[in-house]
C-alpha positions, -999 to 999 in steps of 0.1 A, spaced: -102 111 118 -95 110 76 -120 119 54 -110 96 28 -108 64 44 -85 34 29 -114 4 21 -107 -23 47 -100 -52 25 -113 -83 38 -92 -104 14 -63 -82 5 -32 -104 -6 -35 -138 -24 -2 -160 -25 12 -187 -48 37 -205 -30 59 -234 -44 96 -243 -39 111 -217 -57 87 -189 -43 82 -169 -71 42 -163 -71 31 -143 -43 2 -125 -58 -14 -92 -39 -50 -84 -46 -55 -45 -43 -88 -30 -46 -90 2 -68 -115 20 -53 -96 32 -22 -98 71 -11 -69 95 -4 -60 102 32 -67 133 43 -41 164 34 -19 164 63 -14 194 70 -51 200 86 -37 182 117 -24 210 137 -6 209 175 -31 229 191 -58 204 183 -45 174 203 -52 164 237 -24 170 262 -42 145 286 -15 125 305 -24 89 312 10 78 333 -10 72 369 -1 36 381 -37 27 381 -44 38 346 -12 15 332 -28 -12 355 -63 -8 340 -48 -3 308 -27 -36 313 -59 -56 323 -80 -45 293 -55 -50 266 -52 -90 281 -89 -90 277 -92 -79 242 -63 -104 235 -85 -133 246 -114 -120 228 -94 -116 194 -79 -153 199 -114 -163 202 -125 -145 173 -96 -158 153 -106 -195 163 -141 -188 154 -133 -174 123 -113 -203 113 -141 -224 124 -167 -206 104 -147 -207 67 -143 -245 75 -183 -248 77 -188 -225 50 -165 -233 24 -156 -270 32 -121 -261 31 -101 -286 55 -90 -270 88 -54 -279 82 -54 -259 56 -64 -227 76 -35 -212 95 -28 -182 116 4 -158 111 12 -132 135 22 -99 121 64 -101 111 59 -135 94 70 -136 54 33 -134 46 19 -112 77 43 -80 73 20 -56 81 -9 -74 99 -17 -109 118 -32 -131 88 -51 -160 85 -38 -178 54 -63 -199 38 -54 -225 10 -81 -229 -13 -67 -242 -46 -38 -267 -48 -19 -272 -83 13 -296 -93 37 -264 -86 19 -243 -65 -11 -237 -38 -32 -205 -42 -37 -191 -5 -59 -160 5 -47 -140 31 -70 -123 58 -63 -91 80 -79 -108 113 -71 -78 133 -93 -56 107 -120 -85 109 -122 -78 144 -122 -40 146 -153 -46 120 -168 -73 142 -164 -50 175 -178 -20 156 -212 -43 153 -208 -64 116 -222 -97 123 -200 -127 124 -222 -139 96 -223 -111 77 -182 -113 77 -180 -151 68 -207 -144 38 -178 -118 26 -150 -137 30 -168 -164 10 -182 -144 -17 -143 -128 -23 -133 -167 -23 -158 -175 -50 -149 -145 -67 -113 -152 -67 -117 -189 -80 -137 -174 -112 -110 -151 -119 -90 -183 -129 -54 -166 -117 -35 -193 -116 -38 -201 -153 -30 -163 -159 0 -163 -143 14 -189 -166 20 -162 -191 48 -148 -166 75 -175 -184 70 -155 -217 86 -119 -215 70 -104 -245 33 -114 -230 43 -102 -197 64 -73 -207 27 -48 -214 15 -57 -181 47 -52 -158 42 -22 -137 62 -2 -101 45 -5 -69 65 14 -36 68 -5 -3 89 4 28 121 -17 24 125 -23 60 89 -36 67 92 -61 36 129 -67 38 121 -105 41 96 -109 11 119 -89 -11 147 -109 -7 142 -126 -41 121 -99 -54 132 -75 -88 134 -38 -71 155 -7 -67 158 15 -33 159 52 -27 164 55 12 139 32 30 117 31 -2 119 2 -25 103 3 -62 90 -30 -67 86 -47 -99 54 -64 -104 28 -77 -131 -5 -72 -136 -24 -104 -136 -61 -95 -143 -86 -70 -134 -121 -86 -119 -149 -66 -104 -127 -33 -97 -98 -54 -84 -67 -58 -97 -48 -87 -91 -9 -86 -93 23 -107 -84 59 -97 -78 83 -106 -103 113 -125 -91 152 -126 -99 147 -165 -112 121 -146 -139 149 -124 -150 174 -149 -157 147 -172 -175 137 -138 -195 176 -133 -202 169 -96 -196 190 -72 -173 175 -50 -147 172 -18 -160 157 -31 -192 130 -45 -174 123 -12 -149 122 11 -178 94 -7 -197 77 -11 -162 83 25 -151 66 37 -186 36 11 -184 27 24 -147 23 63 -162 3 50 -188 -20 24 -168 -22 50 -139 -15 87 -151 1 114 -123 -24 139 -112 -29 170 -89 -58 167 -60 -68 193 -42 -86 183 -9 -114 214 -8 -124 194 -40 -121 161 -29 -143 172 3 -172 190 -16 -170 168 -48 -175 133 -50 -170 132 -86 -137 151 -85 -108 132 -105 -81 152 -97 -62 177 -125 -39 166 -153 -10 186 -152 14 168 -179 3 175 -214 2 210 -232 -28 228 -225 -31 219 -193 -42 244 -166 -34 231 -133 -14 256 -111 6 244 -82 9 256 -47 38 275 -40 35 282 -5 41 260 29 8 240 20 19 218 -5 1 196 -33 -11 163 -32 -2 141 -59 -12 106 -68 -26 85 -101 -60 84 -113 -67 52 -97 -54 69 -67 -45 31 -52 -7 33 -48 -5 65 -63 27 77 -46 46 64 -73 35 91 -95 66 110 -86 89 87 -96 71 79 -129 89 97 -162 90 135 -166 69 142 -136 93 155 -108 109 176 -140 73 193 -147 64 199 -109 101 213 -106 93 236 -133 61 244 -124 72 254 -87 103 267 -103 121 252 -75 136 220 -60 111 202 -38 107 184 -8 82 150 -7 61 137 21 49 105 17 17 103 37 10 71 25 17 47 -6 -12 62 -18 -1 99 -22 27 120 -20 28 158 -8 48 180 -31 64 211 -10 84 242 -25 116 240 -5 119 275 -3 90 282 23 91 250 45 123 231 64 123 194 60 125 190 98 90 208 104 76 184 78 90 154 95 71 165 127 41 172 111 41 136 91 48 115 119 15 132 135 -3 120 101 13 86 104 3 84 140 -36 95 133 -43 90 101 -26 61 80 -37 30 80 -5 7 91 -8 -13 57 -4 21 41 25 35 57 57 38 29 82 61 54 86 88 76 115 104 62 113 135 38 129 131 3 137 158 -19 142 164 -57 170 185 -72 163 199 -103 198 208 -115 211 168 -109 178 153 -115 184 130 -85 163 121 -54 177 121 -21 168 115 16 171 146 38 159 136 73 171 107 93 152 76 106 127 82 133 141 72 172 115 40 168 127 30 134 158 22 146 
């Protein structure tokens, strides 16, 4: 289990939909913790119990079937509960299974709560997470109340009006930032987005819309906006990557400090006078940002990789345990194949599905100043 769990978002995304599909708003809570550094998981600590007996397989299948029926009943009850609590018509509440455009990493209940001349405002609720919370003892009435509270908060944020500045590049420029997504898992949603890829990692261009009660609301920038601005992708990306640095500067986190010191905010290492020292052995270093949420982008921020290589006096491997952090390893003391095996276990044991970034290992070369992917896709990814 992890010591630093991601906060389960009852309302995780907001979508604006229109004929051009320009506005897809994503709500991410800032107060997310980091995953437990993956090197604490060992093969010796894992059960070797086999569960292949036919009787066990049949029992498991029956159990899963009953669970599915309970889940479907819960989702239907959720639709009715939202309708009764908010008055939102049932036809404006629809279920989308994982794999759909608006549900790339989990089943969602899409709640259209506001209509405009050119767009709908839609909240996406993670139904599997809600169901898990319900199974763990959360009263259904409390779940409905949290959903309605979030809907009211979003309405008060007046997000739609604040996104209209997106048409003005000079007003939008200081709000641009970069976020990492898995390019394959989000391929449908990235079709008309502005992004660059490195292996299976997509560096995606977003605009920060607003901050409200500890939450950041943002929207992907679509290709049509670049045309409207009359700007080239590279120019806009340079602005966004610099903004990202100042919005949430990079930090090194030591797992022992995160465990024993709740006030620990990481260590600065980019400024003259910083006293941060990196571990040069196989254990590695946890890199994120001051906000931690979506902090794995830190390694791609201006000057960060160069500084890490200088401090390590070496090229280094990058192990993306989630979208929130990346482990940095001196490449003189560890092999990428070993790192990939440990990463596989970490993803299975500790990384929430919605936080997954990649199961591949990347390397930074300090002579060429380039990032490269050094391991192949896992078998279950092909």
